[in-house]
N, C-alpha and C positions, 0 to 999 in steps of 0.2 A: 748577602750574609756577611757581617764586621768579622773578620780577622782580629785578632789578635796580632797585634805590635810585636807580642815578645815571640808568638809561634812564626814568623816573619822573620823576627834578627832572628833567632834559631837555624832554619832552612838557609841563610844567606852566608853564617860563620860555620855551619857544616859543609857547604859548598868552599869556602875559604881554607877551610880546612880539610881538605880534599874527601869528604864523607861525602860525595855525589848522591848517593841510594839512600842514605839517609835523609838528607835534602831534599830529594827528591818523591820522598815518603809525606815531607812534611807538605810541601806546597800540591800537590794534586789534590789535597783534599776539599783545597779552594781555588775560586773562579772569580776572583779580584784580581784588578788588570797591573798590582803588586802580584801577588803570586806566580797567575801565570808569564809578569815581566824575567822570573826569574826564572821559570820556569823555563821560557825560552832560553833564557843565558843556561841553563844547564844542559839544554842539548846541543846552542852553540859548541860547550867545554865537550860536549861527549864523541861531537865532527857530523851532524847531523841538521844539517844545514834547514834541510824540509820543513823538520819535525821545529825549527827555534824558530823556523818563519813560520808559522801554526798559530803557537804562542803568542809570537809579537805581534800578530793581527786583534791578536785580543788586546792589544795595550796601546798606546798612544808615543811609543816608542819602535825602532823599527832596527831591524839586523845589523847595516851597516854604522847602525850609531857610536859603536865603538869596537875598535876594532882586537884590543881585550877584554878579555872573558871576567879573567879579576877585577878590572880596574871598573869594570859593570858594574861589578860586587860593591865594590868597596863603594862605589857610585850610592847603589841601591842604600847599601847600611847607614849609609848618613843622612840621605831622606827618612829612613825610618829611625833614624835617630833626631831627629828634629820637627818627630808628630809629636 
């Protein structure tokens, strides 16, 4: 399934704007590595390390890669903007 980049960017921006629920609803509908990574970061923000690690396992990234979830969200946004 191809996910529109605009949708993923919207999910990241919502997360950066502290709209966790809005972002979560967007990414829940997709099963791509980037959507799973955003999902993982959201659960990291929530403090649910187990669930976050579950979603990271569906990507090429690791829970420990970024200490600050906001930094990771900004990195994801940059990657999406470069596509």
